[in-house]
C-alpha positions in Angstrom: 116.1 44.5 -98.4 115.6 46.6 -101.6 118.3 49.3 -100.7 120.6 46.2 -100.0 119.9 44.6 -103.4 120.6 48.3 -105.3 123.9 48.6 -103.5 125.2 45.1 -104.5 123.9 45.4 -108.1 125.6 48.8 -108.5 128.9 47.9 -106.7 129.1 44.8 -108.5 128.7 46.9 -111.6 131.1 49.6 -110.8 133.9 47.2 -109.5 133.3 44.8 -112.6 133.5 48.0 -115.0 137.1 47.5 -114.6 136.8 44.1 -116.4 134.3 45.7 -118.7 136.7 48.2 -120.3 139.2 45.6 -121.2 136.4 43.1 -122.6 133.8 45.9 -123.8 136.0 48.6 -124.5 137.1 47.7 -127.8 133.3 47.1 -128.8 132.4 50.4 -127.7 135.0 52.2 -129.3 134.3 50.3 -132.7 130.6 51.8 -132.6 129.9 53.2 -135.9 129.3 56.8 -134.3 132.4 58.5 -136.3 130.1 60.6 -138.3 128.1 61.5 -135.5 128.5 64.6 -133.3 127.3 66.5 -130.1 123.6 65.4 -129.7 123.5 62.8 -132.3 126.8 61.2 -130.6 125.1 61.3 -127.0 121.9 59.8 -128.1 123.6 56.6 -130.1 125.9 55.7 -127.1 122.8 56.1 -124.5 120.6 54.0 -126.9 123.6 51.5 -126.5 123.6 51.3 -122.9 119.7 51.4 -122.7 119.6 48.3 -124.9 122.6 46.6 -122.8 120.8 47.5 -119.3 117.8 46.1 -120.8 119.1 42.9 -121.6 120.7 42.7 -117.9 117.2 43.6 -116.2 115.7 41.0 -118.3 117.8 38.2 -117.6 118.0 39.5 -113.9 113.8 39.0 -113.9 114.5 35.4 -115.3 117.1 34.3 -112.7 115.1 35.5 -110.2 112.2 33.7 -111.3 114.3 30.6 -111.4 115.7 31.2 -108.0 112.0 31.7 -106.6 111.8 28.0 -107.6 114.4 26.7 -105.6 113.6 25.0 -102.4 116.3 26.4 -100.2 115.2 28.3 -97.3 117.1 31.3 -95.6 118.9 32.1 -98.6 117.9 35.7 -98.5 118.7 36.0 -94.7 122.5 35.3 -95.7 122.6 36.9 -99.4 125.1 39.5 -98.5 127.3 36.6 -96.9 126.2 34.1 -100.0 127.3 36.6 -102.7 130.3 37.8 -101.1 131.6 34.0 -101.0 130.5 33.7 -104.9 132.8 36.9 -105.6 135.5 34.9 -103.8 134.7 32.0 -106.0 134.6 34.1 -109.0 138.3 35.5 -108.3 139.7 31.9 -108.1 137.9 31.2 -111.4 139.6 34.2 -112.7 142.8 34.1 -111.5 143.6 30.2 -111.6 141.1 28.2 -114.0 140.8 30.8 -117.0 144.8 31.2 -117.1 145.0 27.3 -116.8 142.3 27.1 -119.5 140.3 24.7 -117.1 137.0 26.0 -117.5 135.9 28.5 -120.7 132.4 29.6 -120.2 132.7 31.5 -124.1 131.4 28.7 -126.0 128.3 31.0 -127.9 130.5 34.1 -128.6 131.0 33.5 -132.0 127.6 33.6 -133.1 126.7 37.0 -131.4 129.9 38.5 -132.3 129.4 37.7 -136.1 125.9 39.3 -135.6 127.4 42.4 -134.1 129.9 42.6 -137.0 127.1 42.9 -139.6 125.3 45.4 -137.5 128.4 47.5 -137.4 128.3 47.9 -141.2 124.6 49.2 -140.8 123.5 52.9 -140.4 120.3 53.0 -138.6 118.7 55.0 -135.7 117.9 51.5 -133.9 121.1 49.9 -134.7 122.8 51.3 -131.3 119.9 49.7 -129.3 120.4 46.2 -130.9 124.0 46.4 -130.3 123.0 47.1 -126.8 120.6 44.4 -126.5 123.0 41.9 -127.8 126.1 43.0 -125.8 124.0 42.2 -123.0 124.0 38.5 -124.2 128.0 38.3 -124.9 129.7 35.5 -122.3 131.4 37.7 -119.6 132.2 36.5 -115.8 131.2 39.4 -114.1 127.5 39.1 -115.6 127.6 35.4 -114.7 128.6 36.6 -111.2 125.7 38.9 -111.0 123.3 36.7 -112.4 124.2 33.9 -109.6 123.3 36.8 -107.2 120.0 37.4 -109.0 119.5 33.8 -108.8 120.2 33.7 -104.7 117.5 36.7 -104.1 115.0 34.3 -105.3 112.6 36.9 -106.4 111.7 38.2 -109.5 111.4 41.9 -108.8 114.7 42.0 -106.6 116.8 40.0 -109.8 115.6 42.4 -111.9 116.4 45.5 -110.2 120.1 44.1 -109.3 120.6 43.2 -112.6 119.4 46.9 -113.7 121.6 48.4 -111.4 124.6 46.3 -112.2 123.9 47.7 -116.0 124.1 50.9 -114.3 127.2 50.6 -112.6 129.2 49.4 -115.6 128.2 52.7 -117.6 130.4 55.2 -115.9 133.5 53.7 -117.3 132.0 52.4 -120.7 131.1 56.1 -121.3 134.6 57.3 -120.6 135.8 54.8 -123.0 133.3 56.1 -125.3 134.1 59.8 -125.1 137.6 59.5 -124.5 138.8 55.9 -125.7 141.8 57.4 -127.3 143.2 58.3 -124.1 142.9 54.8 -122.6 145.5 52.8 -124.5 145.6 48.8 -124.2 148.3 49.0 -121.9 146.5 51.4 -119.6 143.1 48.8 -119.9 145.3 45.9 -119.1 146.4 47.3 -116.0 142.9 48.3 -114.8 142.2 44.4 -115.4 145.2 43.4 -113.1 143.4 45.5 -110.1 140.3 43.7 -110.8 140.9 40.7 -108.7 141.9 42.5 -105.8 139.1 45.0 -106.1 136.7 41.8 -106.3 138.4 40.1 -102.9 138.2 43.5 -101.0 134.6 43.7 -102.0 133.5 40.0 -101.4 135.1 40.3 -97.8 133.1 43.3 -97.2 129.9 41.5 -98.1 130.6 38.6 -96.0 131.4 40.8 -93.1 128.4 42.9 -93.6 126.1 39.6 -93.8 127.6 38.6 -90.5 126.0 41.4 -88.6 128.9 41.6 -86.3 127.8 45.1 -84.8 130.7 46.9 -86.2 129.8 50.3 -87.1 129.5 50.7 -91.0 132.0 47.5 -91.7 129.6 45.2 -89.9 126.2 46.7 -88.5 123.6 44.8 -87.2 120.9 46.2 -89.7 122.1 43.8 -92.3 120.0 41.9 -95.0 119.4 39.1 -92.5 118.0 41.3 -89.7 115.8 43.2 -92.1 114.3 39.9 -93.3 113.7 38.3 -90.1 111.9 41.5 -88.6 109.7 41.4 -91.6 108.6 37.8 -90.9 108.2 38.7 -87.2 106.2 41.7 -87.8 
């Protein structure tokens, strides 16, 4: 079960990193590391990512705890299908609701952005860790999706692990931005974001098929999340 949670969290982050490059890319490129080189620059960027992943993990624990209080049985047995459906719902939000301004969840963006702006003007070794911690609180549809998945685990540890690996999944693309930001023009980042709905739809459908245990090798094997949970109860 935990392996499936790790896989879902990591690939949610990996696919979502396409979105992160467009949303968080400018923030990462704006980190005050211009006067740092080599190891110092690497440490600063690493501290930023540690802070961000720490926030994600803590939020995952909180949402996993909240999920454990939901009196709905057999959510975990169908976790893969549920998360796949949520991904498809998010694509609808991304493609339909946001462009038409029907729903906007960025209502607490400004206070955090203002605080980050002040931190960027300081020069302290712990600055990058704090920026990362705050970055994890910035409104983001992919984070909302991952947190909903953590809620669906109905388990404190599993929720935290899912969000930890979600954070890890977003890291490679943002590291590319950190060290090669000049090569990733706004036009290129915009093109990457245009591919996000297709990537998410593919991932959602794969998760749904995997959770259905259709006996299709690799795509929908019988050893799905549901079977693992049932076998544990039967043991």
